[in-house]
N, C-alpha and C positions, 0 to 999 in steps of 0.2 A: 467657686461658690461652695461652701460647706453644706452638705445635706444633713437634715435633722434626722437623727436615729429614731425610727418608729419602733416602739416596744409594744407588741400585742398584749391585749388584756390577758390576765391570768385565767386559766381554766376554772370552772366552778369548783368551789372548795369541796373536797371529799370528806365524808363523815369519818370520825375517829373509829378505828377498829380496836377497841380496848382489849377484847379477849385475845386477839392476835398479838397485840403489843405485849400483853402479859406473858403469853407463851414464848414469844421471842426473847423477852427479858429473862425469863427463867432459864431458857436454854443457854443464853449468853453468860449468865452467872455461873452455870455449870461448866461451860467451856468458853473462856474469855477469848480464845483464838478463833471463834466462829464468827468471822467478819460478816458473812451473809445474814446472820441473825441480827447483828447490830444494824445493818442497813434496812432489813425488814422492819425492825422496830421503828426506825425513823419514818418509814413510809406509813406505818400504822398510826403514828401519833404526831409526826413532825412535818407534814406537808405545808402547813402554815409557816413553819420555820424557814423552809427553803424559799418561799416567796418573799419573806421579809429580808432574807439575806440577799436575794437577787435584786430587790428594789434598792437596798442600801448600796450595793455594788454599782448599780446603774445610775445612782444619784451622784456619784463622784466623777470628776473629770477624767481621771485615769481609767475608771471602770468603763465609762462610755466610749473612750477611745479604743479600749480592747474589744468591746462589743461591736464596734463598727468594723474592725479589721478581723476579729475572731481568729487569731493565729492558732496553729495547732501545737499545743504544748506536748501532746502525745508524740508527735513526730520529732520534736526537738529532744525529748527525753529518751526516745528509742534509738537515736542515732549514736550508737556506741563508738563508732569510728570518729565522729566529730567530737564527742566528749573526750575521747582519749587524746586528741590533738590539742586540747586546751591546756593552759599553763598549770603547773603543779598545784598552785595554791588557789585555783579557781573553784567556783561553785560547781561547775560541770565535772571537774575531776573528783571533787569530794562526793558528788552525787553518784558517780560511777563506782567509786570505792564503796559507798554505802550499799549499792545494789549487789556488788560482788560479795561483800562481807555477809550480807543477809540472805543471799540466794534469791533475791526478788526480781520480778519482771517490772519494767516501768509502768506497764498498763495492767498489772495484776488486780489492783483494787478496782480499776475501771471496768474490767471484765466481770467481776463479781457484782458490781452495782448494776450493770446493764442486764445481767441475768435476773437479778431480783426485780428490777423495774419491768422487764418483759413479762415476768410471772404475774406482777400486779396488774399490768395492762390486760393480760389474758384472763385472770381469775377474778379480778375486782373491778374491771372496767375503768381503770385509771387512764385518763386521756394521755396520749403521747405528748411530750413537751414540744413547744415551738422551737425553731432553730436557735434562737437566742438563749432560751432557758436550757436547752439540751447542751449547748456549748458551755454554759456556766456550770451546770451540774458535772459535766466531765472534768472541767478545770478544778472544781472543788475537790473531787476525788484525787486528781493528780498531784495537787500541791501538798497533800498530806505527807508524802515522803520528803518533799523539799523542806517542809517545816521541821522534820526530824533532823535534817542536815544542818539547818541554820541554828537550831536551838541546842543541838547535841544531845537531846533526849533520846534514849535508846529504844529498841524495839522489844525489850524484855517487858515483863508485866508492869514493873514500876515505871519504866519509860513510857509505855503506852498510856498508863493511867495519868501520868504527868502531862502527856501530850493532849489528852482529853481536856484537862484543866486549862492549859494554855490556849487551846483552840476555842473552848467555850468563852474565854475572856475576849477572844477576837470576834466571834460570830454570834454568841448568845443562842437562844432557842430552847424551848422546853424539852424537846427530845434529847438534845445534847446535854442539858442540865441533868435529866434523869439518868442518862448513861454515865455521866461523870460522877454523879452522887453514888451510883452503884459501884463504880470502880474505886472511888475513894474509900468506901466502907470495906471493900474486899481487901485492899492493901492495908488499911488501918488495922484489920484483924491480925495481920502478920507483923506489922512494923510498930504498931502502937501510936501513942500520942505524938511522938516526934515527927511522924509523917505529916501531921496536919500543918505544922510549921513550914514544911517543905512545900506543901500544896499552896499555902498562902504566897510563898515566894514565886511559884510558877504562875499563879493567877495575876499577881502584880506585873510580872514580866510580860504576860500576854496582853494585859490592858495597855501597856506602853507601846507595844509593837503595832505595826500597820503593814501586813503582808498580803492581804487578799488581792489588792489591785496592782501589785507589782507586775511589770512586764517580764516575767520569769525567762521567757525565751531569749530576751536580750541580755539578761544578767548572767547567764551560764558561763561566759568567758571571763567574767570579772572576778577579782579576788574575793574569797568567801567573807573575809572581814569587811570588805567594802559593801557587799550585799547586806550584811547584818546591820551596818550603819544606815543604809538606805531604808531598811525595813524597821529601824528603831528597835532592834533586838538587843537587849542589854547583854553584855558579855557574861558568859557562864560564871566566871569567877566572882563577878559583882552580884549577879542575881542569886547565886547559890554559893555563898562563901564556904560552906562545908563540902562543896563538890557536888557533881552530878551523881545521883544514886542510880545504880544498876543492879537489879535483883529480880529473881523469880519469886513468886509468892512462897512464903514459908522459909525463905533464905534471907538472913540479915543483909540489909543494904550495904553496899560498899561505897564509901564516900571518897 
């Protein structure tokens, strides 16, 4: 007999911290690599966004199955030996190469998010999330790097701005929208009007895709192209006929 998943009620909605949001946004515009400020901004203005994303996830059959079992994506992504044994063309091997190429830790973003959240709980009285929402928040952070792998968007300034656009098309949310708008303007100042056409291509690609409820732990051994088809990620050559742009701000994009 299948048990019905019980989802606890959300914690009372916290008030917006507009001054804190503004300070975090200003700091982020000065230093776009300050990930902690980006996360702090979402806490200051986007807690409603998280709940809406969680409810959409829980409303899908695949999402509910994952919530019932709550597999550890962090464990799967941290097992470098297992990833290294996977086939050459697999998602797991591509992800491992991505980590090595960028010098990233699988749980680096997760550690930053937890540090920011603990500070909010301590300083602002933010309630700790229940186990289901805590699992979903961790997963939301962990899939960011997997999104980079399946889309081929880089971790340079243009790549991260493009990833914000793609992710916003997947998840929505006012905090994400504001962060994305800021990133679009920053890149537009360097690359000009042609960047806006590229943004539209990334947005359309994100709207077609369906990645949030994929069972990533099970997909790591599969060919990367197969995972892209399962997630409805349009091939790069079709989504961006001029090529994927890779550039630091102030440096012309390379197509």
